[in-house]
C-alpha positions in Angstrom: -16.1 37.0 18.9 -14.4 36.8 22.3 -10.7 35.8 22.6 -9.8 33.2 25.2 -6.8 31.1 26.1 -6.5 27.7 27.6 -3.5 27.7 29.9 -1.5 25.2 32.2 -0.1 26.4 35.5 2.8 24.2 36.5 4.0 25.9 39.7 2.1 26.8 42.9 -1.3 26.3 41.2 -3.4 26.9 44.3 -1.6 30.2 45.0 -2.2 31.2 41.3 -6.0 30.6 41.7 -6.0 32.8 44.8 -4.0 35.4 42.9 -6.4 35.7 40.0 -9.5 35.7 42.2 -7.9 38.7 44.2 -7.3 40.4 40.9 -11.0 39.9 39.9 -10.2 37.6 37.0 -12.8 35.0 36.0 -11.9 31.6 34.8 -13.7 28.4 33.6 -13.0 24.8 32.5 -10.8 24.2 35.5 -9.0 20.8 35.5 -6.8 19.9 38.5 -3.9 17.5 38.2 -1.3 16.3 40.8 1.0 19.2 40.3 -0.6 21.5 37.9 -4.0 22.9 36.8 -5.6 23.7 33.5 -8.1 26.6 33.0 -9.6 28.9 30.5 -9.2 32.7 30.7 -10.1 35.7 28.6 -7.1 36.7 26.5 -7.0 40.3 27.9 -6.9 38.8 31.5 -4.1 36.6 30.4 -2.1 39.5 29.3 -2.5 41.1 32.7 -0.7 38.2 34.2 2.5 38.7 32.0 4.8 39.4 35.0 3.7 36.1 36.6 4.4 33.8 33.6 7.7 32.6 34.9 6.8 32.5 38.6 3.9 30.2 38.0 5.2 28.4 35.0 2.3 29.4 32.7 2.1 27.8 29.2 -0.6 28.5 26.6 -2.2 25.2 25.4 -4.8 26.6 23.0 -6.1 29.9 21.6 -9.8 30.7 20.9 -11.4 33.4 18.7 -9.7 35.9 16.5 -6.5 35.4 18.4 -6.5 31.8 17.3 -6.7 32.9 13.6 -3.9 35.4 14.2 -1.6 32.8 15.9 -2.3 30.3 13.1 -1.5 32.9 10.5 1.8 33.9 12.3 2.9 30.2 12.7 2.2 29.4 9.1 3.2 32.7 7.4 5.9 30.9 5.2 3.1 28.6 3.9 0.8 31.6 3.2 3.5 33.5 1.4 4.4 30.4 -0.6 0.8 30.0 -1.6 0.4 33.7 -2.6 3.6 33.3 -4.8 2.2 30.0 -6.2 -1.1 31.8 -7.2 0.8 34.6 -8.9 3.0 32.1 -10.8 0.0 30.0 -11.8 -1.7 33.1 -13.3 1.5 34.0 -15.2 2.0 30.4 -16.3 -1.6 30.1 -17.5 -0.7 32.8 -20.1 2.2 30.7 -21.6 2.3 27.8 -24.1 3.5 24.7 -22.5 2.8 22.1 -25.2 2.2 22.1 -29.0 0.7 18.9 -30.4 0.4 18.3 -34.1 -1.9 15.3 -34.7 -0.4 13.8 -37.9 2.0 11.0 -38.7 3.9 12.8 -41.5 7.2 14.3 -40.3 7.4 16.5 -43.4 4.0 18.2 -42.4 5.0 18.5 -38.8 8.3 20.1 -39.6 6.7 22.6 -42.0 4.1 23.6 -39.4 6.6 23.8 -36.5 9.0 26.0 -38.6 6.2 28.3 -39.5 5.0 28.5 -35.8 8.5 29.3 -34.6 9.0 32.0 -37.1 5.8 33.6 -35.7 6.9 33.4 -32.1 4.6 30.5 -31.2 6.8 28.1 -29.3 6.9 26.5 -25.8 7.3 28.8 -22.8 6.1 31.8 -24.9 2.9 33.8 -24.7 -0.3 32.1 -26.0 -1.3 33.6 -29.4 -4.5 35.6 -29.7 -7.6 34.4 -31.7 -6.8 36.7 -34.6 -3.2 35.6 -34.8 -4.2 32.0 -34.9 -6.7 32.8 -37.7 -4.0 34.5 -39.8 -1.5 31.6 -39.2 -4.0 29.0 -40.4 -4.5 31.0 -43.6 -0.8 31.5 -44.2 0.0 27.7 -43.6 -2.6 26.6 -46.1 -1.4 29.0 -48.8 2.3 28.2 -48.3 1.8 24.4 -48.1 -1.1 23.8 -50.4 0.7 20.9 -52.1 0.8 18.8 -48.9 -1.9 20.2 -46.6 -5.7 20.0 -47.4 -7.1 21.4 -44.2 -5.8 22.7 -40.7 -7.4 23.6 -37.4 -5.5 25.2 -34.6 -7.1 25.5 -31.2 -6.1 26.6 -27.7 -6.9 24.2 -24.7 -5.7 25.8 -21.5 -1.9 26.2 -21.9 -1.8 23.7 -24.8 -2.0 24.3 -28.6 -3.6 21.4 -30.5 -3.2 21.3 -34.3 -5.3 18.9 -36.5 -4.2 18.4 -40.1 -5.6 16.6 -43.1 -2.9 15.8 -45.7 -3.5 16.4 -49.4 -3.6 12.9 -51.0 -1.7 12.3 -54.1 -2.4 9.1 -56.0 0.6 6.8 -55.9 1.3 3.9 -58.2 0.6 0.5 -56.9 3.8 -1.4 -55.9 4.3 -4.5 -58.0 4.9 -7.6 -56.0 7.5 -10.0 -57.5 6.8 -13.7 -57.9 7.4 -15.5 -54.6 6.8 -18.5 -52.4 5.3 -18.6 -48.9 7.8 -20.4 -46.7 8.0 -21.4 -42.9 9.4 -18.7 -40.7 10.4 -21.2 -38.1 10.2 -24.9 -37.3 6.7 -26.3 -36.4 3.7 -28.5 -37.1 1.2 -26.9 -39.6 -2.2 -26.4 -38.1 -3.9 -24.2 -40.7 -3.2 -23.0 -44.2 -5.1 -20.1 -45.8 -4.3 -19.9 -49.5 -5.5 -16.8 -51.5 -3.2 -17.4 -54.4 -0.6 -20.1 -55.2 -0.2 -23.8 -55.1 -0.4 -25.6 -51.6 2.8 -27.8 -51.2 2.3 -28.9 -47.6 -0.7 -30.1 -45.6 -2.1 -29.8 -42.1 -0.1 -31.7 -39.4 3.0 -31.8 -41.7 6.3 -31.0 -39.8 8.2 -28.1 -41.5 11.7 -26.7 -41.0 12.4 -22.9 -41.3 12.5 -22.0 -45.0 10.4 -25.0 -46.3 8.0 -24.0 -49.1 4.4 -24.3 -48.0 2.5 -22.3 -50.7 4.4 -22.2 -54.1 4.2 -19.4 -56.5 5.0 -21.8 -59.4 1.7 -23.0 -61.0 2.4 -26.5 -62.3 0.4 -28.5 -64.8 1.4 -31.7 -66.5 4.7 -31.5 -64.5 5.6 -28.2 -66.2 5.7 -24.7 -64.7 2.9 -22.9 -66.6 3.0 -19.6 -64.6 4.9 -17.9 -61.8 2.9 -15.6 -59.5 3.3 -13.9 -56.1 1.9 -16.5 -53.5 -0.5 -15.0 -51.1 -1.9 -16.4 -47.9 -1.2 -17.4 -44.3 0.2 -20.4 -42.5 -0.4 -21.1 -38.8 1.6 -23.8 -36.9 2.3 -25.3 -33.5 5.7 -24.0 -32.5 7.7 -24.4 -29.2 9.3 -22.2 -26.6 11.4 -22.9 -23.5 11.3 -20.0 -21.0 13.4 -19.7 -17.8 12.1 -17.7 -14.9 13.6 -16.8 -11.6 11.2 -15.8 -8.8 12.1 -14.6 -5.2 10.7 -16.4 -2.1 10.8 -13.1 -0.2 9.3 -9.8 -1.0 8.3 -6.5 0.5 4.6 -5.7 0.9 3.3 -2.1 1.1 0.9 -1.6 4.1 -1.1 1.5 5.0 -1.2 2.4 8.6 -4.1 4.3 10.3 -2.0 7.4 10.8 -3.2 10.2 8.4 -2.7 14.0 8.5 -3.6 17.0 6.4 -0.7 18.8 4.7 0.2 21.4 2.1 3.3 21.2 0.0 4.6 23.9 -2.4 7.8 23.2 -4.4 9.1 26.1 -6.4 12.5 25.9 -8.1 13.6 23.2 -5.7 12.6 25.4 -2.7 10.1 23.5 -0.6 7.5 25.0 1.7 5.4 22.6 3.9 2.7 23.1 6.5 3.9 19.9 8.4 7.5 19.0 8.0 9.0 15.5 8.5 5.4 14.1 9.0 6.1 10.5 8.2 9.3 8.6 6.9 7.2 7.0 4.1 3.8 8.1 3.1 1.1 8.1 0.3 -0.5 11.3 -0.8 -4.3 11.4 -1.2 -4.6 14.8 -3.0 -7.5 17.1 -3.0 -5.5 19.5 -5.3 -2.4 18.7 -7.1 -0.6 20.9 -9.8 2.7 20.3 -11.6 4.0 22.8 -14.1 7.0 21.4 -16.0 8.7 20.6 -12.7 9.0 24.4 -12.1 6.3 24.6 -9.5 4.5 21.7 -7.7 1.6 22.3 -5.4 -0.1 19.6 -3.2 -3.0 19.9 -0.8 -4.5 16.8 0.8 -4.0 14.0 3.3 -0.7 12.2 3.8 -1.1 8.6 4.9 1.7 6.7 6.5 2.9 3.5 4.8 5.3 0.8 5.9 7.1 -2.0 4.0 6.9 -5.4 5.7 9.0 -8.4 4.6 6.8 -11.3 3.5 7.7 -15.0 2.6 5.8 -17.2 0.1 5.6 -20.9 -0.3 7.5 -22.9 -3.1 4.2 -23.8 -4.7 3.0 -20.2 -4.7 6.3 -19.0 -6.0 6.1 -21.6 -8.7 2.6 -20.5 -9.7 3.8 -16.9 -9.8 6.8 -17.9 -12.0 4.5 -19.7 -14.5 2.2 -16.6 -14.7 5.3 -14.4 -15.4 6.5 -16.8 -18.1 3.0 -16.9 -19.7 2.8 -13.1 -19.8 6.2 -13.0 -21.5 5.0 -15.4 -24.2 1.6 -13.6 -24.7 3.4 -10.3 -25.0 4.9 -11.4 -28.4 1.6 -12.9 -29.8 -1.0 -11.2 -32.0 -4.8 -11.5 -31.6 -5.0 -14.6 -33.8 -2.3 -16.4 -31.9 -2.5 -18.2 -28.6 -0.9 -20.7 -26.1 -1.9 -24.3 -26.7 -0.4 -25.7 -23.6 2.4 -25.3 -21.0 4.4 -27.7 -18.9 7.1 -27.3 -16.1 10.3 -29.0 -17.2 12.7 -28.3 -14.3 12.3 -26.7 -10.9 15.2 -25.6 -8.6 15.0 -24.3 -5.1 17.9 -21.9 -4.5 17.2 -20.6 -1.0 16.1 -17.0 -1.6 14.6 -17.8 -5.0 13.4 -20.5 -7.3 14.5 -21.3 -10.9 11.8 -22.7 -13.2 12.0 -23.9 -16.9 8.6 -23.9 -18.6 7.8 -25.5 -22.0 5.2 -23.8 -24.2 3.2 -25.0 -27.3 2.0 -22.0 -29.2 -0.3 -21.6 -32.1 1.5 -19.0 -34.2 1.6 -17.4 -37.6 4.8 -18.7 -39.3 4.2 -17.0 -42.7 7.3 -15.8 -44.5 8.1 -14.9 -48.1 10.9 -15.9 -50.5 11.2 -14.4 -53.9 11.4 -16.8 -56.9 14.5 -16.1 -59.0 
């Protein structure tokens, strides 16, 4: 592969051409400007002109061949060194344990396993255990915790240790439910009553206050209480909420420009190495490779696309719609699958210049079941 350079001659370009012809130096790709010329030379011939660099104001615009690779390597040596350091660290980090996950809800079981793992040197930022060590640990955990653990599996996934446990079940006595009434949790109009046990006191479309008895645990016959039981069932009612929402009339919108450049970033212990520094003020990273190891080392390779924030205004009607959507989400967040919004209505609407203030009234189909023991 031949080495070439593309140069620009900024002083006495015609004399320069005569000079290199007299020296027997060939050139190509000649482009003449008003006060300068651009041409392509062999790299060895360019070196022969070293004493004329200042005289003719010669600048190298581009390298070709092996010399191009050499110059690129020299200019980006800090990135290359950072990448090599990164690879070494990644190899070392891949031998360490970064996370231990025990898939079980019991804190007692988790604590017992963590304690045993720690005593055997298996903990975060320590070497991953071997297959034989894991096999022996599984056996010891089962022997020492046979009263609470039925089965255990320990596996390595990359730098993580995943532990699955089955608890040894001990039959527990059924909890006795005391005699009770089902009462209203809040004010509302009854829409549905499901009674599995007890005596229904109220009916559909009755208005109830918080604490009113809906299903009684007292079984009455001939105007006498014959039996007292724990009432069981569910009551759904129409209840009401008034929600206040403030929504801005101005906002910042994120826009992507057409400017995009390839970049490499390495961040090791807060020391940052970058192929292209200060590329854009604000940007979005479209990564080809992205690695983050506990914040100790971060590596990114991909395109950086410039972004800008532009101030936008919205109309009063649009802001009002957005405010209602926001209020609706707030109500839905507290509802279960069998609850829903019946209707909604805007009560008050204020324009406060930079924002609006909206009061919204909601009718909600909601479970109002609550319990009160019968003394």
